[in-house]
C-alpha positions as CSV (number, residue, x, y, z in Angstrom):
1,M,156.3,136.9,210.9
2,A,154.3,137.3,207.6
3,P,155.6,139.5,204.6
4,K,153.4,143.1,204.9
5,V,151.9,143.8,201.4
6,G,150.5,146.8,200.6
7,I,147.6,147.1,197.2
8,A,147.6,149.9,194.5
9,G,143.6,149.5,194.0
10,Y,141.3,147.9,195.5
11,G,138.9,146.8,192.8
12,L,138.0,144.1,190.7
13,A,141.7,143.0,190.4
14,G,142.6,144.4,193.7
15,R,139.9,142.7,195.7
16,F,139.3,139.0,193.8
17,F,142.3,138.5,192.6
18,H,145.1,139.7,194.5
19,A,144.6,139.7,198.0
20,P,142.6,136.4,198.6
21,F,145.9,134.7,197.3
22,L,148.3,137.1,199.2
23,K,146.6,136.3,202.5
24,S,146.8,132.6,201.4
25,A,150.2,132.3,201.0
26,G,150.8,133.5,204.3
27,F,151.1,137.7,203.4
28,E,149.8,139.8,205.9
29,V,147.6,142.6,203.8
30,V,148.3,146.0,205.8
31,A,147.2,148.5,203.3
32,A,145.7,149.6,200.3
33,L,145.3,152.7,198.6
34,T,141.7,154.2,197.2
35,T,140.1,157.0,196.8
36,K,136.5,155.4,196.5
37,P,134.6,155.0,199.7
38,Q,132.6,151.8,198.9
39,R,136.5,150.3,198.1
40,K,137.5,151.7,201.4
41,A,134.8,150.2,203.3
42,E,135.1,146.5,201.7
43,A,139.0,146.4,202.5
44,I,138.2,147.4,205.8
45,S,135.5,144.5,206.3
46,D,138.0,142.0,204.4
47,F,140.8,143.1,206.1
48,P,139.3,144.7,209.8
49,K,143.4,146.0,210.5
50,I,144.3,147.4,207.4
51,N,145.0,151.1,206.6
52,V,143.2,152.4,203.5
53,V,145.5,155.3,202.0
54,E,144.4,157.7,199.4
55,S,147.9,158.2,197.7
56,I,150.9,156.1,196.6
57,D,152.8,158.3,198.9
58,E,151.2,157.4,201.9
59,L,151.0,153.8,200.5
60,L,155.0,153.4,200.4
61,K,155.1,154.9,204.0
62,Q,153.4,151.7,205.4
63,D,156.9,150.1,205.6
64,L,155.8,147.0,202.8
65,D,157.8,144.1,202.4
66,L,155.9,144.1,198.5
67,L,154.0,146.4,196.8
68,V,151.2,145.0,194.2
69,I,149.5,147.6,191.5
70,A,145.7,146.7,191.0
71,S,145.0,150.2,189.9
72,T,143.8,151.8,186.7
73,N,146.0,151.2,183.7
74,N,147.0,155.4,183.2
75,V,148.7,154.8,186.8
76,H,150.6,151.2,186.6
77,A,154.0,152.7,185.8
78,S,154.4,155.7,188.0
79,Q,152.9,154.1,190.8
80,A,155.6,150.9,190.0
81,I,158.2,153.2,189.8
82,S,157.3,155.1,192.8
83,G,157.6,151.5,194.5
84,L,160.7,150.9,193.1
85,K,162.4,153.7,193.7
86,A,161.7,152.8,197.2
87,G,163.1,150.0,197.4
88,I,159.8,147.4,197.7
89,P,159.7,145.0,195.4
90,V,156.8,145.7,192.5
91,V,154.2,143.1,191.4
92,V,152.6,145.2,188.6
93,D,149.2,143.9,187.2
94,K,149.2,143.9,183.0
95,P,149.5,145.7,180.9
96,M,153.2,146.8,182.8
97,G,152.5,150.3,181.2
98,R,150.7,151.7,179.0
99,T,153.5,152.3,175.8
100,L,156.9,150.1,175.4
101,K,158.6,153.0,176.7
102,E,156.8,153.2,180.0
103,T,157.7,149.6,180.7
104,Q,161.5,150.2,179.8
105,E,161.8,152.8,181.9
106,I,160.1,150.1,184.7
107,V,162.7,147.7,183.6
108,D,165.7,150.3,183.6
109,I,164.6,151.4,187.3
110,S,164.4,147.8,188.8
111,K,167.9,147.3,187.4
112,Q,169.1,150.1,188.0
113,M,167.8,150.4,191.9
114,K,168.7,145.9,192.2
115,V,164.7,145.4,193.3
116,P,162.7,143.4,191.9
117,V,159.4,144.0,189.9
118,T,157.3,141.5,187.5
119,T,153.9,141.4,186.0
120,Y,150.7,139.6,187.0
121,F,148.9,137.7,184.3
122,N,145.5,136.1,185.9
123,R,144.3,134.7,183.2
124,K,147.0,132.3,183.1
125,W,145.7,130.0,185.9
126,D,142.6,129.9,184.3
127,S,141.2,126.5,183.8
128,D,141.3,126.7,180.2
129,S,144.8,128.1,180.1
130,L,146.6,125.3,182.1
131,T,144.5,122.5,179.9
132,I,145.4,124.2,176.7
133,K,149.6,123.8,178.2
134,K,148.3,120.3,179.4
135,I,147.3,119.4,176.2
136,I,150.0,120.8,173.8
137,N,152.9,119.3,176.4
138,E,151.4,116.3,175.9
139,G,151.3,116.3,172.0
140,V,147.8,116.0,171.9
141,L,147.4,118.5,169.0
142,G,150.8,118.0,166.8
143,N,153.3,120.4,165.7
144,I,151.1,123.8,166.3
145,F,152.1,126.6,163.7
146,R,149.3,128.5,164.1
147,L,146.8,130.3,166.5
148,D,143.8,132.6,166.6
149,S,143.0,134.0,170.1
150,R,140.4,136.6,171.2
151,F,138.0,137.2,173.5
152,E,133.8,137.6,172.8
153,R,132.1,140.0,174.7
154,F,128.9,141.6,173.7
155,R,128.2,144.3,175.4
156,P,125.9,146.6,173.3
157,V,125.7,149.5,175.7
158,L,129.4,150.4,177.3
159,S,129.6,150.9,181.5
160,A,129.6,155.0,181.6
161,G,131.8,154.6,184.7
162,S,133.8,152.3,183.2
163,W,137.9,153.4,182.8
164,R,138.6,150.2,180.7
165,E,135.7,151.0,178.4
166,N,135.5,154.9,178.1
167,Q,139.1,156.0,178.6
168,S,141.2,156.0,175.2
169,P,144.6,154.0,175.1
170,N,147.1,156.5,176.0
171,E,144.8,157.5,178.9
172,G,145.1,153.6,180.0
173,G,141.9,152.4,178.8
174,G,139.8,150.5,176.3
175,N,139.4,146.5,176.1
176,L,142.4,146.7,173.4
177,L,144.9,147.5,175.8
178,D,143.0,145.8,179.0
179,L,142.1,142.4,177.5
180,Q,145.1,141.8,174.6
181,P,148.2,141.6,176.9
182,H,146.3,138.0,178.2
183,L,146.0,136.5,175.0
184,I,149.7,137.3,174.3
185,S,150.8,135.9,177.3
186,T,148.6,132.9,176.8
187,A,150.3,132.5,173.7
188,L,153.7,132.4,174.6
């Protein structure tokens, strides 16, 4: 029997970064959390037997073997903590928390409950990241002592409805909080 997974957030990350990989790895995507009608329709189209719910509490009642957090950054910590307290292993899309305090709380609760948690960085598997790792391991670049890394993004007009661009870092938004973890993860 396939492990049952629920996805909190069925936008870009939930639908395109997590769901296809979970399905191909043999997981059964049984539930998704979204409050948006279009995303609900997409989840049902992608997984006709899926149960779409509108709250984390409803999602945690779905008899899950794994919870994937792919929601907006501002609720990553609270949703991860809820999942861990329910005894469900959790994969949290980056950033795990908005602050060190939030992130440490997730780690502490994971240890206390003896329930695993990890962070997902989709960029680790991009071809450029894998190529860089390969040539470093082969010694092609010699002894690396400095790294400059950034995302170039030309967007003169911000998307009005985008939480990534229109919420403050305290609210979990902003390109720095959303993209910088990829740069750090790749560098490590």
